[in-house]
N, CA, C and O of each residue as an XYZ file, in Angstrom:
556
protein
N      -9.461     23.473     26.686
C      -8.869     23.620     25.510
C      -9.845     22.465     24.596
O     -10.118     21.330     24.986
N     -10.214     22.997     23.482
C     -11.185     22.002     22.736
C     -10.143     20.732     22.059
O      -9.030     20.978     21.592
N     -10.627     19.640     22.105
C     -10.174     18.596     21.422
C     -10.633     18.109     20.293
O     -11.820     18.404     20.160
N     -10.051     17.256     19.089
C     -10.514     16.699     18.303
C     -10.171     15.313     18.102
O      -9.189     14.747     18.582
N     -11.216     14.716     17.219
C     -10.824     13.379     17.333
C     -11.104     13.032     16.013
O     -11.852     13.752     15.351
N     -10.423     11.665     15.370
C     -10.684     11.266     14.105
C     -10.264     10.069     13.532
O      -9.042      9.922     13.547
N     -10.913      9.171     13.032
C     -10.210      7.877     13.233
C     -10.757      7.501     11.529
O     -11.915      7.418     11.118
N      -9.854      7.376     11.003
C     -10.636      7.022      9.105
C      -9.744      6.020      8.951
O      -8.555      6.211      9.210
N     -10.184      4.879      8.529
C      -9.304      3.856      7.546
C      -9.521      4.089      6.294
O     -10.655      4.362      5.902
N      -8.258      4.003      5.300
C      -7.896      4.390      4.344
C      -7.350      2.728      3.642
O      -6.668      1.968      4.329
N      -7.706      2.434      2.465
C      -7.629      1.244      1.723
C      -6.777      2.021      0.543
O      -7.303      2.765     -0.286
N      -5.257      1.693      0.618
C      -4.485      2.204     -0.419
C      -4.151      0.857     -1.476
O      -4.121     -0.294     -1.041
N      -3.954      1.133     -2.651
C      -3.458      0.249     -3.745
C      -2.687      1.296     -4.631
O      -2.908      2.465     -4.947
N      -1.505      0.220     -4.948
C      -0.207      1.108     -5.869
C       0.145      0.129     -6.930
O      -0.369     -0.986     -6.857
N       0.688      0.312     -7.584
C       1.675     -0.560     -8.515
C       2.956     -0.324     -9.140
O       3.559      0.691     -9.490
N       3.186     -1.532     -9.174
C       5.096     -1.055     -9.790
C       4.998     -0.493    -11.253
O       3.963     -0.703    -11.886
N       5.943      0.154    -11.769
C       5.984      0.771    -12.705
C       5.871     -0.169    -13.932
O       6.424     -1.260    -14.070
N       5.116      0.416    -14.724
C       4.616     -0.950    -16.008
C       4.100     -2.128    -15.469
O       4.140     -3.222    -16.032
N       3.527     -1.858    -14.179
C       3.041     -3.472    -13.545
C       3.578     -4.239    -13.869
O       2.924     -5.105    -14.451
N       5.150     -4.479    -13.729
C       6.449     -5.192    -13.421
C       5.980     -6.406    -12.800
O       5.041     -6.124    -12.057
N       6.212     -7.491    -12.796
C       6.039     -8.558    -11.391
C       7.273     -8.242    -10.675
O       8.176     -8.994    -11.041
N       7.615     -7.447     -9.837
C       8.873     -7.391     -8.911
C       8.904     -7.476     -7.871
O       9.989     -7.358     -7.301
N       7.576     -7.751     -7.059
C       7.451     -7.899     -6.009
C       7.409     -9.683     -5.562
O       6.389    -10.363     -5.669
N       8.102     -9.955     -5.300
C       8.381    -11.235     -5.154
C       9.639    -11.944     -4.213
O      10.816    -11.589     -4.149
N       8.958    -13.062     -3.516
C      10.256    -13.406     -2.540
C      10.807    -12.372     -1.740
O      10.023    -11.633     -1.144
N      12.410    -12.149     -1.598
C      12.758    -11.162     -0.654
C      12.732     -9.962     -1.063
O      13.122     -9.135     -0.239
N      12.270     -9.424     -2.472
C      11.552     -8.031     -2.952
C      10.687     -7.727     -2.494
O      10.484     -6.539     -2.243
N       9.837     -8.682     -2.203
C       8.357     -8.389     -1.418
C       8.512     -8.155     -0.301
O       8.191     -7.019      0.047
N       9.092     -9.147      0.807
C       9.434     -8.608      2.090
C       9.940     -7.756      2.318
O       9.707     -7.379      3.467
N      11.021     -6.773      1.438
C      11.706     -6.059      1.912
C      10.751     -4.853      1.606
O      10.548     -3.916      2.379
N      10.209     -5.010      0.394
C       8.948     -3.684      0.406
C       8.018     -3.629      1.289
O       7.501     -2.656      1.839
N       7.843     -4.686      1.388
C       6.679     -4.649      2.998
C       6.951     -4.046      4.201
O       6.234     -3.394      4.959
N       8.756     -4.555      4.279
C       8.911     -4.071      5.620
C       9.014     -2.540      5.946
O       8.583     -1.814      6.842
N       9.893     -2.349      4.646
C      10.046     -0.553      4.113
C       8.450      0.193      4.377
O       8.229      1.248      4.971
N       7.693     -0.514      3.879
C       6.249      0.605      4.024
C       5.953      0.352      5.471
O       5.613      1.366      6.082
N       5.986     -0.437      5.964
C       5.612     -0.698      7.170
C       6.600      0.082      8.437
O       6.294      0.414      9.582
N       7.509      0.167      7.901
C       8.719      1.149      8.505
C       8.239      2.824      8.610
O       8.238      3.614      9.554
N       7.834      2.948      7.155
C       7.448      4.626      6.877
C       6.195      4.547      7.803
O       6.058      5.544      8.511
N       5.223      3.542      7.952
C       4.154      3.981      8.290
C       4.361      4.504      9.572
O       4.064      5.656      9.889
N       5.051      3.369     10.583
C       5.391      3.723     12.112
C       6.379      5.185     12.181
O       6.630      5.827     13.201
N       6.693      5.386     11.230
C       7.592      6.985     11.101
C       6.698      7.879     10.956
O       6.831      8.821     11.739
N       5.723      7.953     10.158
C       4.465      8.486     10.210
C       3.401      8.732     11.236
O       2.623      9.685     11.181
N       3.411      7.684     12.314
C       2.409      7.726     12.985
C       1.656      6.997     12.577
O       0.796      6.760     13.424
N       1.453      6.280     11.318
C       0.072      5.452     10.847
C      -0.041      4.195     11.173
O       0.969      3.491     11.161
N      -1.367      3.631     11.550
C      -1.616      2.165     12.231
C      -1.626      1.437     10.767
O      -2.271      1.969      9.863
N      -0.928      0.245     10.534
C      -1.374     -0.261      9.591
C      -2.038     -1.788      9.898
O      -1.644     -2.698     10.627
N      -3.299     -1.657      8.961
C      -4.210     -2.672      9.543
C      -4.018     -3.896      8.540
O      -4.069     -5.025      9.027
N      -3.840     -3.775      7.423
C      -3.024     -5.232      6.503
C      -2.601     -4.430      5.177
O      -3.031     -3.433      4.597
N      -1.646     -5.262      4.992
C      -0.474     -5.272      3.859
C      -0.713     -6.354      3.296
O      -1.076     -7.348      3.926
N      -0.575     -6.334      2.241
C      -0.368     -7.316      1.014
C      -0.647     -6.841     -0.206
O      -0.934     -5.681     -0.503
N      -0.530     -8.006     -1.074
C      -0.769     -7.823     -2.582
C      -0.120     -9.133     -3.672
O       0.098    -10.296     -3.335
N       0.082     -8.552     -4.966
C       0.905     -9.817     -5.858
C       1.877     -9.207     -6.557
O       2.102     -8.055     -6.187
N       2.399     -9.533     -7.276
C       4.005     -9.342     -8.011
C       3.902     -7.836     -8.265
O       4.850     -7.102     -7.986
N       2.653     -7.317     -8.842
C       2.561     -6.148     -9.547
C       2.133     -4.952     -8.733
O       2.314     -3.786     -9.085
N       1.617     -5.293     -7.745
C       0.968     -4.280     -6.905
C       0.634     -4.625     -5.540
O       0.466     -5.822     -5.306
N       0.498     -3.720     -4.517
C       0.214     -3.375     -3.152
C      -1.022     -2.998     -2.481
O      -1.616     -1.980     -2.838
N      -1.447     -3.715     -1.562
C      -2.488     -3.397     -0.925
C      -2.334     -2.689      0.282
O      -1.470     -3.296      0.914
N      -2.761     -1.632      0.983
C      -2.539     -1.497      2.253
C      -3.348     -0.591      3.062
O      -3.085      0.605      2.938
N      -4.275     -0.923      3.861
C      -5.113     -0.666      4.554
C      -4.733     -0.044      6.020
O      -4.588     -0.743      7.023
N      -4.591      1.427      5.987
C      -3.972      2.102      7.276
C      -5.009      3.074      7.817
O      -5.876      3.612      7.127
N      -4.848      3.226      8.986
C      -5.216      4.978      9.722
C      -4.089      5.845     10.065
O      -3.026      5.600     10.635
N      -4.598      6.952      9.563
C      -3.458      8.005      9.333
C      -4.010      8.848     10.628
O      -5.095      8.815     11.207
N      -2.819      9.615     10.845
C      -3.279     10.933     11.966
C      -3.878     11.886     11.605
O      -3.259     12.485     10.725
N      -4.885     12.366     11.886
C      -5.586     13.863     11.556
C      -4.408     14.756     10.833
O      -4.605     14.896      9.626
N      -3.548     15.212     11.204
C      -2.646     15.797     10.469
C      -2.302     15.773      9.501
O      -2.109     16.818      8.879
N      -2.032     14.273      8.849
C      -1.338     14.013      7.588
C      -2.350     13.757      6.585
O      -3.203     12.923      6.889
N      -2.417     14.247      5.575
C      -2.926     14.395      4.444
C      -2.687     12.962      3.534
O      -1.657     12.289      3.498
N      -4.093     12.694      2.744
C      -3.824     11.264      1.982
C      -2.875     11.272      1.082
O      -2.346     10.180      0.879
N      -2.290     12.657      0.150
C      -1.195     12.511     -1.109
C       0.189     12.419     -0.289
O       0.988     11.532     -0.594
N       0.496     13.374      0.804
C       1.575     13.550      1.673
C       1.881     12.364      2.208
O       3.067     12.120      2.430
N       0.674     11.216      2.575
C       0.923     10.035      2.897
C       1.361      8.728      1.886
O       2.038      7.717      2.071
N       0.877      9.089      1.129
C       0.757      7.897     -0.301
C       2.403      8.532     -0.829
O       3.333      7.756     -0.608
N       2.721      9.736     -1.425
C       4.003     10.137     -1.444
C       5.076      9.727     -0.935
O       5.927      9.150     -1.611
N       5.218      9.984      0.469
C       6.277      9.518      1.567
C       6.111      8.064      1.527
O       7.285      7.698      1.483
N       5.439      7.071      1.515
C       5.675      5.799      1.875
C       5.707      5.429      0.591
O       6.313      4.360      0.654
N       5.358      5.683     -0.933
C       6.015      5.272     -2.344
C       7.064      5.617     -2.368
O       7.805      4.734     -2.800
N       7.738      6.837     -2.015
C       9.272      7.552     -2.327
C      10.203      6.615     -1.390
O      11.229      5.999     -1.680
N       9.513      6.715     -0.196
C      10.452      6.229      0.940
C      11.005      4.457      0.720
O      12.112      4.022      1.038
N      10.016      3.775      0.174
C      10.509      2.411     -0.284
C      10.866      2.114     -1.306
O      11.451      1.041     -1.450
N      10.632      2.984     -2.394
C      11.574      2.374     -3.629
C      12.944      3.070     -3.629
O      13.869      2.533     -4.239
N      13.163      4.437     -2.871
C      14.448      5.047     -2.633
C      15.211      3.462     -1.800
O      16.070      2.779     -2.358
N      14.892      3.296     -1.024
C      15.330      2.378     -0.172
C      15.444      0.900     -0.620
O      16.077      0.070      0.032
N      14.799      0.627     -1.757
C      14.877     -0.507     -2.416
C      16.146     -0.800     -3.442
O      16.872     -1.780     -3.608
N      16.065      0.586     -4.084
C      17.023      0.818     -5.058
C      18.427      1.238     -4.342
O      19.369      0.819     -5.014
N      18.802      1.875     -3.290
C      20.002      1.930     -2.090
C      20.465      0.601     -1.999
O      21.609      0.266     -2.303
N      19.382     -0.338     -1.486
C      20.145     -1.766     -1.320
C      20.383     -2.421     -2.684
O      20.832     -3.566     -2.637
N      20.202     -1.992     -3.656
C      20.434     -2.421     -5.204
C      19.773     -3.922     -5.274
O      20.423     -4.962     -5.373
N      18.154     -3.801     -5.192
C      17.505     -4.845     -5.280
C      17.583     -5.472     -6.689
O      17.309     -4.572     -7.483
N      17.824     -6.561     -7.311
C      18.244     -7.085     -8.376
C      17.015     -6.718     -8.979
O      16.222     -7.627     -8.733
N      16.548     -5.959     -9.551
C      15.230     -5.527    -10.608
C      15.683     -5.126    -11.485
O      15.440     -3.932    -11.663
N      16.601     -5.833    -12.562
C      16.596     -4.800    -13.702
C      17.386     -3.315    -13.632
O      18.500     -3.029    -13.193
N      16.702     -2.780    -14.035
C      17.042     -1.193    -14.328
C      16.566     -0.575    -12.931
O      16.483      0.651    -13.006
N      16.263     -1.044    -11.797
C      16.127     -0.524    -10.633
C      14.688     -0.403    -10.335
O      13.961     -0.307    -11.324
N      14.158     -0.388     -9.238
C      12.873     -0.280     -8.808
C      11.994      0.941     -8.982
O      12.717      1.936     -9.042
N      10.885      1.205     -9.072
C       9.939      2.009     -9.522
C       8.462      2.235     -9.129
O       7.819      1.747    -10.058
N       7.620      2.727     -8.222
C       6.483      2.625     -8.511
C       5.835      3.165     -9.884
O       6.405      3.719    -10.825
N       4.729      2.901     -9.751
C       3.623      3.812    -11.115
C       3.425      5.200    -10.171
O       3.473      5.149     -8.942
N       3.222      6.304    -10.842
C       2.957      7.853    -10.340
C       1.974      8.047     -9.608
O       1.997      8.924     -8.744
N       0.599      7.024     -9.880
C      -0.573      7.277     -9.118
C      -0.897      6.262     -8.089
O      -0.101      5.396     -7.724
N      -2.177      6.416     -7.609
C      -2.370      5.266     -6.401
C      -4.059      5.666     -6.289
O      -4.623      6.675     -6.712
N      -4.587      4.583     -5.618
C      -6.125      4.572     -5.669
C      -6.037      4.274     -4.153
O      -5.312      3.512     -3.515
N      -7.203      5.292     -3.723
C      -7.432      5.409     -2.590
C      -8.976      5.270     -1.668
O      -9.204      6.435     -1.342
N      -9.677      4.727     -1.327
C     -10.902      4.410     -0.685
C     -11.000      4.756      0.844
O      -9.975      4.703      1.524
N     -11.911      5.024      1.269
C     -12.123      5.213      2.980
C     -12.853      3.714      3.391
O     -13.187      3.142      2.353
N     -13.119      3.094      4.352
C     -13.328      1.919      4.936
C     -14.467      2.279      5.752
O     -14.277      3.381      6.268
N     -15.365      1.864      6.004
C     -16.551      1.679      7.057
C     -15.963      0.847      8.232
O     -15.544     -0.290      8.011
N     -15.911      1.578      9.900
C     -15.337      0.308     10.590
C     -16.084     -0.944     10.447
O     -15.606     -1.984     10.899
N     -17.106     -0.928      9.914
C     -18.489     -2.130      9.689
C     -17.309     -3.139      8.465
O     -17.250     -4.328      8.153
N     -16.908     -2.504      8.263
C     -16.100     -3.328      6.830
C     -14.916     -3.670      6.828
O     -14.272     -4.089      5.867
N     -14.393     -3.427      8.444
C     -12.440     -3.747      8.272
C     -12.665     -5.039      8.213
O     -12.649     -5.321      7.015
N     -12.874     -6.024      8.863
C     -12.347     -7.574      9.029
C     -12.765     -7.905      7.558
O     -11.847     -8.503      6.997
N     -13.995     -7.684      6.645
C     -13.656     -8.077      5.369
C     -12.621     -7.517      4.113
O     -12.111     -8.141      3.183
N     -12.540     -6.095      4.489
C     -11.241     -5.534      3.759
C     -10.097     -6.091      4.400
O      -9.234     -6.275      3.541
N      -9.747     -6.405      5.417
C      -8.352     -6.778      6.361
C      -8.246     -8.407      5.066
O      -7.272     -8.632      4.348
N      -9.400     -9.186      5.123
C      -9.461    -10.153      5.004
C      -8.930    -10.120      3.495
O      -7.761    -10.491      3.386
N      -9.518     -9.775      2.412
C      -9.218     -9.173      0.923
C      -7.950     -8.975      0.581
O      -7.414     -9.435     -0.427
N      -7.343     -8.157      1.567
C      -5.958     -7.692      1.253
C      -5.290     -8.851      1.660
O      -4.695     -9.443      0.759
N      -5.226     -9.393      2.937
C      -4.493    -10.728      3.336
C      -4.338    -11.817      2.159
O      -3.259    -12.266      1.770
N      -5.892    -12.237      1.551
C      -5.762    -13.131      0.560
C      -5.796    -12.768     -0.832
O      -6.440    -13.390     -1.677
N      -4.796    -11.324     -1.149
C      -4.704    -10.915     -2.181
C      -4.350    -12.309     -3.583
O      -5.005    -12.234     -4.622
N      -3.436    -13.309     -3.432
C      -2.784    -14.142     -4.204
C      -4.036    -14.717     -4.654
O      -4.474    -14.552     -5.792
N      -4.608    -15.395     -3.746
C      -5.821    -16.101     -3.774
C      -6.902    -15.625     -4.732
O      -7.387    -16.251     -5.674
N      -7.242    -14.163     -4.233
C      -8.396    -13.545     -5.028
C      -7.962    -13.372     -6.680
O      -8.640    -13.496     -7.700
N      -6.841    -13.105     -6.517
C      -6.597    -12.856     -8.363
C      -6.385    -14.308     -8.625
O      -7.087    -14.516     -9.615
N      -5.972    -15.111     -8.386
C      -5.892    -16.519     -8.858
C      -7.389    -16.973     -9.380
O      -7.612    -17.293    -10.547
N      -8.339    -16.952     -8.375
C      -9.940    -17.115     -8.573
C     -11.040    -16.096     -9.388
O     -12.198    -16.268     -9.769
N     -10.003    -14.840     -9.468
C     -10.653    -13.956    -10.293
C     -12.154    -13.693     -9.332
O     -13.299    -13.639     -9.779
N     -11.771    -13.576     -8.091
C     -13.111    -12.929     -7.151
C     -12.476    -11.544     -6.633
O     -12.041    -11.465     -5.484
N     -12.442    -10.538     -7.453
C     -11.858     -9.697     -7.171
C     -12.848     -8.125     -6.883
O     -13.815     -7.906     -7.612
N     -12.539     -7.327     -5.981
C     -13.367     -5.938     -5.774
C     -13.029     -5.350     -6.711
O     -11.835     -5.067     -6.802
N     -13.888     -4.975     -7.681
C     -13.233     -3.810     -8.944
C     -13.123     -2.282     -8.130
O     -12.509     -1.481     -8.834
N     -13.355     -1.982     -7.457
C     -13.304     -0.488     -6.833
C     -12.115     -0.548     -6.007
O     -11.438      0.462     -5.815
N     -11.743     -1.977     -5.372
C     -10.520     -1.803     -4.526
C      -9.360     -2.264     -5.437
O      -8.185     -2.272     -5.068
N      -9.715     -2.581     -6.445
C      -8.206     -3.306     -7.434
C      -7.843     -1.866     -8.226
O      -6.682     -1.799     -8.630
N      -8.725     -0.683     -8.497
C      -8.776      0.357     -9.381
C      -6.898      1.120     -9.053
O      -6.672      1.105     -7.843
N      -6.178      1.469     -9.551
C      -5.560      2.357     -9.701
C      -5.214      3.562    -10.638
O      -5.127      3.331    -11.844
N      -5.088      4.359    -10.346
C      -4.673      5.328    -11.465
C      -3.164      5.372    -11.806
O      -2.186      5.395    -11.058
N      -3.246      5.377    -12.944
C      -1.834      5.728    -13.340
C      -0.995      7.095    -14.175
O      -1.457      7.440    -15.263
N      -0.196      7.573    -13.810
C       0.052      8.722    -14.362
C       0.345      8.549    -15.870
O       0.604      9.531    -16.565
């Protein structure tokens, strides 16, 4: 039987609705836990997860059978539904923006991208941002 192999690394970024700074303290921790949980359910390996109050960065490997759009829709949808079900105190409810950005990452750049994601607050404070990595398509 023929075997197939694939190992691709995707850097996703998406924002809260209207870039509202909702991802702080317990809400951020809960959102990140939900994202990690959905990734496990989808059999995706999380390499890094971070962000600031208005957006998330996620570096992940997807199984060969899962397309990028289905992954993004699944993770964003599951996390926003769960945050709203938990009745998180965020005004009228929690919502992600409609779009997202995604880039593939070379294995030789993994460590650099992981550090970038893990140090998001510092990069935004010092304005040492990678323009391509911060691009988010908004619907």
